[in-house]
C-alpha positions in Angstrom: -22.2 2.9 -32.1 -23.6 4.1 -29.2 -23.4 1.5 -25.9 -26.3 1.3 -23.2 -22.9 1.5 -21.1 -21.8 4.7 -22.6 -25.5 6.2 -22.7 -26.1 5.6 -19.3 -23.3 7.5 -18.0 -24.8 10.7 -19.2 -26.7 9.9 -15.8 -24.9 8.3 -13.2 -24.6 9.5 -10.0 -21.1 8.4 -9.3 -19.7 11.2 -10.9 -16.0 11.6 -9.3 -16.2 14.5 -6.3 -14.3 17.4 -7.7 -12.5 20.1 -5.8 -15.2 22.2 -3.2 -14.9 25.7 -2.6 -13.0 26.1 1.2 -10.3 23.9 2.7 -12.0 21.2 4.9 -11.4 22.3 8.9 -9.9 18.4 10.0 -9.3 15.3 8.4 -11.0 11.5 8.8 -9.5 8.2 7.7 -12.9 8.1 6.0 -12.0 10.9 3.3 -8.4 9.6 3.2 -9.3 6.5 1.4 -12.5 7.3 -0.7 -9.6 10.1 -2.0 -7.0 7.3 -2.3 -9.7 5.1 -4.1 -9.2 7.2 -7.5 -13.2 8.2 -6.0 -15.2 4.9 -7.1 -18.2 4.4 -5.7 -20.2 0.9 -4.5 -23.2 2.6 -6.1 -21.5 1.7 -9.9 -21.8 -1.5 -9.6 -24.5 -4.3 -8.8 -25.1 -6.5 -5.6 -23.0 -9.2 -7.5 -21.1 -7.1 -9.0 -20.0 -5.6 -5.6 -20.0 -8.7 -4.3 -16.7 -10.4 -6.1 -15.1 -6.9 -5.2 -15.6 -7.8 -1.6 -14.7 -11.1 -2.5 -11.5 -10.4 -4.4 -10.4 -8.0 -1.7 -10.4 -10.4 1.2 -8.7 -12.7 -1.0 -5.8 -9.8 -1.5 -6.1 -9.2 2.5 -6.1 -13.0 3.3 -2.6 -13.4 1.1 -1.1 -10.5 2.1 -1.1 -8.9 -1.0 -1.1 -5.3 -1.7 -0.6 -3.2 -4.7 1.4 -0.4 -2.9 3.3 -1.5 0.0 3.7 1.3 1.9 7.3 1.3 2.0 8.4 3.8 -0.8 10.0 6.5 -0.6 8.5 9.6 0.2 5.1 6.9 0.6 2.2 8.6 2.9 -0.5 5.7 2.5 -0.8 2.6 3.8 -0.5 -0.8 2.8 -3.7 -0.5 0.4 -5.4 -2.0 -2.8 -7.2 0.6 -4.7 -10.8 -0.4 -6.3 -9.9 1.0 -9.8 -7.1 -1.2 -10.2 -9.0 -4.3 -8.5 -12.1 -3.6 -10.7 -9.7 -3.7 -13.9 -8.8 -7.4 -12.8 -12.2 -8.1 -12.2 -14.0 -6.7 -15.8 -10.9 -8.7 -17.6 -11.8 -11.5 -15.6 -15.6 -11.0 -15.8 -16.2 -10.2 -12.5 -14.5 -14.0 -11.2 -12.2 -12.9 -8.2 -10.6 -16.3 -7.7 -9.2 -15.6 -12.2 -8.7 -12.0 -11.2 -7.0 -12.4 -8.4 -4.4 -15.1 -10.3 -3.5 -12.3 -12.3 -3.7 -9.3 -10.0 -1.6 -11.2 -7.9 0.6 -12.5 -11.0 1.0 -8.8 -11.9 1.9 -7.4 -8.3 4.6 -10.3 -7.8 5.6 -9.0 -11.3 6.1 -6.1 -10.2 7.6 -6.5 -7.1 10.1 -8.5 -9.6 10.8 -5.7 -11.3 10.9 -3.0 -8.9 9.0 -1.2 -11.6 7.5 1.9 -8.8 11.8 2.3 -8.5 12.0 2.3 -11.4 9.4 4.5 -12.4 10.2 7.1 -9.7 14.6 7.2 -10.4 14.1 6.8 -14.1 17.1 8.7 -15.9 15.4 11.4 -18.2 17.4 10.7 -20.9 16.9 6.9 -21.4 12.9 7.8 -20.1 12.5 9.7 -22.8 14.7 7.5 -25.9 12.0 4.5 -24.6 9.0 7.3 -24.2 9.6 8.1 -28.1 9.2 4.2 -29.3 5.7 4.7 -27.4 2.0 5.7 -27.7 2.0 9.5 -26.9 -0.5 11.8 -25.3 -1.7 14.3 -27.1 -2.8 16.4 -24.4 -6.5 15.8 -25.3 -9.2 14.1 -24.3 -11.9 12.5 -26.2 -15.5 12.9 -25.5 -16.6 10.8 -22.4 -13.2 12.0 -20.8 -10.1 10.1 -21.5 -6.8 10.8 -22.8 -6.1 10.5 -26.5 -2.7 8.9 -27.5 -1.0 8.7 -31.2 1.5 5.5 -32.3 3.2 6.7 -35.1 4.7 3.5 -36.2 6.3 4.7 -39.2 8.9 6.9 -36.3 9.4 4.2 -34.2 12.9 3.5 -35.9 14.4 -0.4 -35.6 18.1 0.9 -34.6 16.8 3.0 -32.0 14.9 0.0 -30.1 18.8 -1.7 -31.3 20.1 0.7 -28.7 17.8 0.9 -26.2 18.4 -3.2 -25.5 21.6 -3.1 -25.8 21.6 -0.4 -22.6 18.2 -2.4 -20.9 18.7 -6.2 -22.4 15.6 -7.2 -20.8 13.3 -4.4 -21.9 12.0 -3.8 -18.6 12.3 -0.6 -19.4 9.8 -0.8 -21.5 6.9 -0.7 -19.2 8.5 3.1 -18.5 5.5 4.7 -21.0 2.6 2.8 -19.1 3.2 3.8 -15.8 3.7 7.6 -17.2 0.0 6.9 -18.1 -1.6 5.0 -15.3 0.6 7.0 -12.9 0.3 10.8 -14.3 -2.4 11.1 -17.6 -5.0 8.6 -16.6 -5.5 10.2 -12.9 -5.4 13.4 -14.8 -7.6 13.4 -16.9 -10.7 11.3 -14.8 -10.0 14.2 -12.2 -11.3 16.7 -15.1 -14.3 14.6 -16.3 -17.0 14.6 -14.0 -18.6 11.4 -15.0 -15.2 9.3 -15.3 -14.8 6.5 -12.7 -12.9 4.1 -14.8 -9.3 5.2 -15.9 -8.3 4.9 -19.0 -7.1 5.5 -22.9 -7.7 5.8 -26.4 -4.6 5.2 -28.8 -4.7 6.4 -32.5 -1.8 3.6 -34.6 -0.9 5.4 -37.2 0.5 2.9 -39.8 1.2 5.4 -42.4 4.2 4.9 -44.4 5.0 1.2 -42.9 6.6 -1.0 -45.3 6.5 -5.0 -44.3 10.1 -5.0 -43.5 9.6 -1.9 -40.9 6.7 -4.1 -39.7 8.9 -7.2 -39.6 11.6 -5.2 -37.8 9.5 -3.9 -35.1 7.4 -7.0 -34.5 9.2 -8.4 -31.1 8.7 -4.6 -29.6 4.9 -4.4 -30.5 4.3 -7.8 -29.7 5.3 -7.3 -26.3 3.8 -3.6 -25.7 0.6 -5.5 -26.1 1.6 -8.7 -24.7 1.7 -5.8 -21.8 -1.2 -4.3 -21.8 -2.9 -7.6 -21.7 -1.5 -9.2 -18.9 -0.6 -6.1 -16.6 -2.7 -3.6 -17.3 -6.2 -5.3 -18.3 -9.1 -2.7 -19.1 -6.7 0.1 -19.8 -8.2 0.8 -22.9 -11.0 2.5 -24.2 -10.5 2.7 -27.9 -8.0 1.2 -30.2 -8.3 3.2 -33.7 -6.0 1.9 -36.3 -5.7 3.9 -39.4 -3.7 4.1 -42.7 -2.9 0.3 -42.5 -0.7 -1.2 -45.4 -1.9 -3.3 -48.4 -0.7 -6.2 -46.9 -1.8 -5.3 -43.4 -4.6 -8.2 -43.9 -2.2 -10.9 -44.0 -0.4 -10.2 -40.5 -4.0 -8.9 -38.6 -4.3 -13.4 -38.1 -0.7 -12.9 -36.3 -1.5 -9.8 -34.5 -4.7 -10.8 -33.2 -3.1 -13.7 -31.3 -1.1 -11.1 -28.6 -4.8 -9.8 -28.0 -7.2 -11.5 -25.7 -11.1 -11.2 -27.3 -12.4 -8.4 -25.1 -9.5 -6.4 -26.0 -9.5 -6.9 -29.8 -13.5 -6.2 -29.5 -12.5 -2.2 -29.1 -10.1 -2.4 -32.5 -11.1 -0.5 -35.3 -9.0 -0.8 -38.4 -10.2 2.6 -40.1 -10.3 3.1 -44.0 -8.3 6.9 -45.4 -12.0 8.0 -46.3 -13.8 7.3 -42.9 -11.0 7.9 -40.6 -12.5 11.8 -39.9 -16.1 10.7 -39.9 -15.6 7.9 -36.9 -12.8 9.7 -34.9 -14.7 12.6 -34.3 -17.7 10.5 -33.3 -15.3 9.7 -30.3 -13.0 12.6 -30.0 -13.8 16.4 -31.0 -12.7 18.1 -33.9 -10.8 20.3 -31.2 -9.7 17.8 -29.2 -8.2 16.0 -32.2 -4.9 16.5 -34.6 -4.8 18.4 -37.7 -3.6 15.4 -39.5 -6.1 13.2 -37.9 -8.5 16.1 -39.3 -8.6 18.1 -36.1 -7.3 21.5 -35.1 -5.1 21.2 -32.4 -1.1 21.8 -33.8 0.7 18.5 -32.2 2.5 16.2 -34.2 3.9 12.7 -33.0 7.0 13.5 -30.6 5.9 16.7 -29.3 4.9 17.6 -25.8 1.2 17.7 -25.0 -0.8 20.6 -26.0 -2.8 21.0 -23.2 -6.7 22.1 -22.9 -7.9 25.0 -21.6 -9.1 22.9 -18.4 -6.2 21.2 -17.9 -3.6 24.4 -18.3 -6.5 26.2 -16.1 -5.7 23.0 -13.3 -2.2 22.9 -13.9 -1.3 26.5 -13.8 2.2 27.1 -14.8 3.4 24.2 -15.1 1.2 23.9 -18.4 3.7 26.5 -19.7 6.5 24.8 -18.8 6.2 21.1 -19.2 9.0 19.1 -18.2 10.3 15.7 -19.9 10.5 12.4 -18.3 8.3 10.6 -16.0 5.7 12.4 -13.3 3.3 11.6 -11.1 -0.3 12.5 -9.4 0.3 11.9 -5.9 -3.3 11.6 -4.0 -2.7 14.0 -0.6 -5.5 15.2 1.9 -5.1 18.7 1.3 -5.2 18.9 -2.1 -3.6 16.7 -4.9 -0.4 17.1 -6.0 1.2 16.5 -9.8 5.4 15.5 -8.5 8.4 15.4 -10.9 10.5 12.3 -10.8 13.4 10.4 -12.5 17.0 11.4 -12.1 19.2 13.9 -14.0 21.9 15.6 -13.0 21.6 17.2 -10.3 20.2 13.8 -8.4 16.7 12.8 -8.2 14.1 15.0 -8.3 11.0 15.6 -6.3 10.0 19.0 -7.1 6.2 20.0 -6.5 4.9 20.7 -10.0 1.1 21.5 -9.1 -1.0 21.4 -6.3 -4.7 20.9 -7.2 -7.1 22.5 -4.9 -9.0 20.0 -2.3 -10.5 17.1 -3.9 -13.0 14.6 -2.1 -13.9 11.6 -2.5 -17.8 10.3 -3.5 -19.9 9.1 -1.0 -19.4 5.4 -0.8 -16.0 5.1 -1.7 -13.7 2.3 -0.8 -10.4 1.1 -0.5 -8.7 -1.9 0.5 -6.1 -1.3 3.4 -7.9 -3.8 6.0 -11.2 -1.8 6.6 -14.0 -0.6 3.8 -14.0 3.0 3.8 -17.8 4.4 5.2 -19.4 6.5 2.6 -19.0 10.2 3.9 -22.2 11.4 4.7 -22.5 15.3 5.5 -24.7 15.2 8.4 -24.1 16.4 12.6 -23.3 12.7 13.1 -20.4 10.9 13.8 -20.0 7.8 11.1 -17.9 4.5 12.2 -15.2 3.8 9.8 -14.9 0.0 11.0 -17.1 -1.4 9.1 -18.2 -1.1 5.1 -22.2 0.2 6.6 -22.6 4.0 7.6 -23.2 3.6 11.5 -24.2 6.2 13.5 -22.4 6.5 16.5 -23.6 8.0 19.7 -21.5 11.5 20.6 -22.3 12.1 24.4 -20.6 14.7 25.8 -17.9 14.6 23.0 -18.7 17.2 20.1 -18.9 16.2 16.6 -16.3 16.9 14.4 -17.0 20.1 12.6 -19.2 19.9 9.6 -17.5 20.0 5.7 -19.4 23.4 4.3 -19.3 23.3 0.9 -18.6 27.3 1.1 -17.1 29.7 3.4 -20.5 31.5 2.6 -23.2 29.8 4.5 -26.0 31.4 2.1 -23.9 29.2 -0.8 -23.4 26.4 1.8 -27.0 25.6 2.2 -27.8 26.3 -1.9 -25.4 23.6 -2.6 -26.7 21.1 0.0 -30.1 21.9 -1.2 -28.9 21.5 -4.8 -27.4 17.6 -3.7 -30.4 16.3 -1.5 -32.2 16.5 -5.2 -29.6 14.1 -6.3 -31.8 11.0 -4.3 -34.5 11.6 -6.2 -32.4 11.7 -9.8 -32.6 16.0 -9.7 -29.0 16.4 -9.3 -25.1 14.5 -9.5 -24.0 15.3 -6.5 -20.7 15.3 -8.5 -21.8 17.7 -11.1 -23.0 19.7 -8.0 -19.8 19.9 -6.6 -18.3 20.7 -9.8 -19.9 23.8 -10.1 -19.3 24.7 -6.8 -14.5 24.8 -7.3 -15.6 27.7 -10.1 -17.6 29.7 -7.5 -16.3 32.4 -5.0 -17.1 33.9 -1.7 -19.8 35.9 -1.7 -19.9 36.7 -5.8 -23.4 36.0 -7.0 -22.2 36.2 -10.5 -19.9 33.7 -10.2 -22.4 31.3 -8.9 -24.6 32.5 -11.4 -22.1 30.9 -14.1 -21.0 27.9 -12.9 -24.3 26.5 -12.3 -25.5 27.7 -15.9 -21.6 26.5 -17.4 -23.2 23.0 -15.9 -26.2 23.1 -16.9 -25.4 24.1 -20.2 -22.8 21.3 -20.4 -25.3 18.7 -19.3 -28.0 20.2 -21.6 -25.2 20.0 -24.4 -24.8 16.0 -23.6 -28.4 15.3 -23.6 -29.5 17.2 -26.9 -26.8 15.1 -28.4 -27.8 11.3 -27.0 -32.0 12.7 -27.1 -31.8 9.9 -30.7 -31.4 6.9 -28.8 -34.1 8.5 -26.2 -36.6 5.8 -27.3 -33.7 2.9 -26.4 -33.0 5.4 -23.1 -35.8 6.9 -22.0 -34.9 7.1 -17.9 -31.6 7.8 -18.8 -31.8 11.3 -21.3 -35.7 11.7 -18.4 -32.8 11.6 -15.4 -30.3 13.9 -17.4 -32.9 16.9 -17.5 -33.9 16.4 -14.5 -30.7 17.2 -13.4 -30.6 20.4 -16.2 -34.0 21.6 -14.8 -31.8 21.9 -11.0 -29.2 23.3 -12.2 -30.7 26.0 -14.3 -33.6 26.5 -11.6 -30.2 27.0 -9.4 -28.8 30.4 -11.4 -31.8 32.1 -10.9 -31.5 32.3 -6.7 -28.2 34.7 -6.6 -30.2 37.5 -9.3 -33.0 38.5 -7.4 -30.5 41.7 -6.0 -31.4 43.1 -9.0 -35.0 42.8 -10.4 -34.7 44.4 -13.4 -31.6 41.8 -14.2 -33.0 40.7 -18.1 -32.1 37.2 -16.8 -34.8 36.6 -14.5 -37.3 36.7 -17.5 
């Protein structure tokens, strides 16, 4: 059933900002901080929630608690706490800053004790893969709301493999490495590709087909540890969990399993009958993004490398066809985010850049806590102050202001893009959607301008049309969606008038 939160995402103007057509001519701390915050904005929060976020950030500064200490090898960012991570803990604790800080501080301490970032960066490839095969694996596809789809086939997790792993790592601390693979690579990658997604998380399909009582009992400690891990140290990283192929004894053990999770997580779990599985799954995951085993068309089975969709393949370039095993990192950069190899192989530590992504700016109003609040990025000729959380115009005197960031090297295109963005104030556009369309516009190519906005208009319309059945419950969201659709279809018109006989004008 659709919720108000999922419904309202159709009209959100707090979308992730994707690549722009041209590279910037200068860098500022506001842009850097906004990008490092993973494009979460204050606009997505109520006044009460924003106050709770600011209080949590203040607590972290006062107690000198930072997720990223800035001292990791190869780090290019200062000690900081990004909004996405802080908001996960706030949401898990009903926006209580004190309760969220207690859990957050516990996780930071736990990560330091395990040296988890260093463990992930230097993990031995074979050992990493042995652990990964015991945990949920990414299919390479995303759900309809843009989150990665993971599958965990429990019958293919052999107790003897766990025994081998525990001998090499008695504390089983490395069991957390696959979770780091998700949060350090898969989730931020998928969040970047989906314009309306601001809180990276995952969908899990847990396949219990063929699992007997003895098999389950032998795996119970491993499953409990993984579940406790998700609850304690990776809160709000789960969108939904679907349990398929539940054996006849499952109702008897569900009461036992249920104790591994907190109530807010158990509410996201659905146990599906075999006859209902495809119908339910395809409400959340398109058939073309669902593995064949579960009624879809994707040629992927548990244990295989990710089968990427076309958008991911286009973004990752040659890396998509030369996938590697072992840890991978998504690294925010001022001049374009990077996909980096990590882990240790026979030749030593891997540090290669696997893919270089085009420049990606943060959403206006994005914040990152490195002791300051980042100013909103505004398209203006004035200088903005980054010393406070509000945007303050500064008199430039005899000092020339920094150059304005152009959305395209083509001045006419840049003007048109700014005109469309201006309509976001009246719900006639989404900043993120306009900039996403801008990523595919070629310099001076009117046809690419047409196709970029026509594609965005049809994409938003497809979502709005699919949700129109709830127009009576969510009239504002539906109205705003169609306002945006109208703007994007109108945007296709301006570039066609060079040829008055073009049938697309009529």
